[in-house]
C-alpha positions, 0 to 999 in steps of 0.5 A: 464311568462313561468319561473313563471309557471314552478316555480309554477309547481315545487312547486306543484310537491314538495308539492305533492311528500312531501305529498305522502312521508308523506302518505307513511310513515304514512301507513308504520307505521300503517302497521308495528304496525298492523303486529307486533306480539301480546304478548301471542302468539296471532300473528298479528292483522290479526289473531283476526278475526280468533280467534273471528269468526262470531257467532249468538246468541244461543237459550240459550241466547235468552231464558235467555233474555225472562226469565230475562224479567219476573224478570224485567231485560232487557238483549236484546243486544245493539249496541256498540255505544249506539244506542237505540233500537226502542223497548227498554223502558227507565228505570223509576225512581223506577227501577233506585232506585231499581238498586241503592239499590241492588248495594249499598247493595252488595257493602257494604257487599263486602267491609267488611272483616269479615263474617257478612252479613246484610239483604238486604234493604227493596226495595231490599228485596221486589224485591227479594221476589216478583220475587223469582220464576222468578229469580229461573228460570233464575238461573236454566236456567244458570245452565242447561248447555245450552250455553249462547252465544251472537252474535259476528261480529267483522267485523262490528267493533264499530257498532257491537251488544254486550251483554246489559252492564246495564242488564248484571251488573244488573243481576249479582248484583241481583245474588250476592244479592240473594247469600248473603241473603241466605248465611246469613241464612246459606243456602248452595243453596247460592252457586248456585247463584254464580255458575249461575253468573260464567256460565253467565260470562264465555261467556263474558270472551270469547268475543272480545269487551272491554265492555264485558270484563269490565262487566266480570271483575266487576262481577267476582270480585263480585262473588269472594268476595261473595265466602268468605262469603258462607257456607262451604264447597266450591263446586268443580266448584269454582276451575275453577274461581281460575285457569281461564286465565283472563289475556289471555282473556283480551289480546285477547280482546285487540288485537280485539279492536286494530284490530277494531281501525286499520280498523275503522281508517279514511284514513288521515295522522294524524289518521294513525300515531295516529292509529299506536301509539294506537296499539303500546301502547296497545300491549306494556301494554298487554305485560308487564301485561302478563310478570309481576307478580305484583298485583298493576298497579302502581308498577315499572314494569309498569312505561314505559307502564303506562306513554305511556298509560296515553297519550292515555286514551282519545282515548282508554277509560276505558283501564287503569281502566280495567288493574288496576282492573284485575291486582289487581284481582290476589291478590283478588283471593288469598285472597278468597282462603285463607279466605276459608282455614281459615274458614275451620280451615286450615293454609293458605300459606303466599306465593303469586304469586304477586311479589310486596307483600305477605300474613301476618298471624294475630292473627285473620286472614290474610292480604296482605303486602301492600295496593293496592288502588282502584280508586273511584267509584270502590268497594274496595274488602278487601285484608284482613280478620278478624274473 
C-alpha cells in the first residue's frame, strides 16, 4: 500500500513538474516575443503605451460630432468590440440605401482612368443639395485648424473606445462625392472637400487601433484617386499626402495591436504559445513591409512572411488586407502625381520607387508596367491614365 501511494505521489510530482516546465517555456516564449525590438526603431512592446499616451476627446472632435449630426452623419465614438451605445439609433432602410448610393457613385468614378466625371445619382444629389449648409459647416470646421483628436486609452485594450468606423467612412465618401460633383463643374472649391478629408484622416493615421488605420487607408486612397480629377492647379497642401509616412504609422499601430494581444491573452499555456507566434508573425511582416520597396504584396519579397501571416489570419483579422492595400498605395500615389503632371502639360518620369515595376508612357497617357490586383470588394484604383 505504501509503495502504491509513493508511486502515485511520484507520478503526480512528475506531472506537476512537467506542467510547470511547459508553463515556464510558454511564458519565456511570450516574453521573448514581447521584448524583441519592433522594426522601424519602435523598441519592444513596452514602448507602445508611451507612444500612445492617454488622450481625451478634443473640443474640435466634439464639435465635429455635433455638426455632422446636423447632416445626418453619426460620428459619436463606439467601443471597439461593437457594443452598441444605448443612445444610438439603428440606421433605417432609407439611410442605408443612401449610403450605398453614395458609395457606389464614388467607387464608379474612382475606377475610371480618364478625366470624365458623372453627375451623382438622384438620391445622392438630393442629399447633397438638401444638406449643403450642414456639410459646408462640417468642411469649414475641419479646415478651421481646431485639432480633431479622438479618445485614446490603450490600457483598456480591446474594450477601448474608438472613432465611429461606419460614420467616419460615410463622411469621407460624402466629402469625396462633393469634391467630384464640384470638379465636374470645374469648381476650384472641389479641392477644399479633399483638404477637409485629409484633415480628418491625419488624426486617424496617428491612432493605435487597426480599425482606425483601416479607415485611414481606405479614405486616403479615395482622396488620392479623386485628386487626379480635380481642377488645376493642385494646391500646396497636397504635397503632404505624397510624403506622409504611411508605413511608419501602420508599423506603430501594429505594435500597439501586438501590445493589446499580449496583455489581453488568457493565462493558459496554449494561449501564451499562440500569443508568442502572433507577435512574431506581426513583427516579421512589418519588418519586411518596411524594408521592401515592392508595391505588390504577392511579390517574392513577402513570400516568407506572407505564408506565416496566412496561418494567423483568423486570429488577426484584416491584417493581410490592410498591408495589401497599403503596399499597393505606393503605386497609387505615384499614379496621381503623374496624372497631375500630364494634365498640366508636363512629361512625367517613368522611374518608380516600386522595385517590382515601372511607369510606361503611352500615346495618350501612362500606365504601370504590371497589374496589381485588388481583392473584392475593394476599389480598383487604376494604375493607368488615358486622356
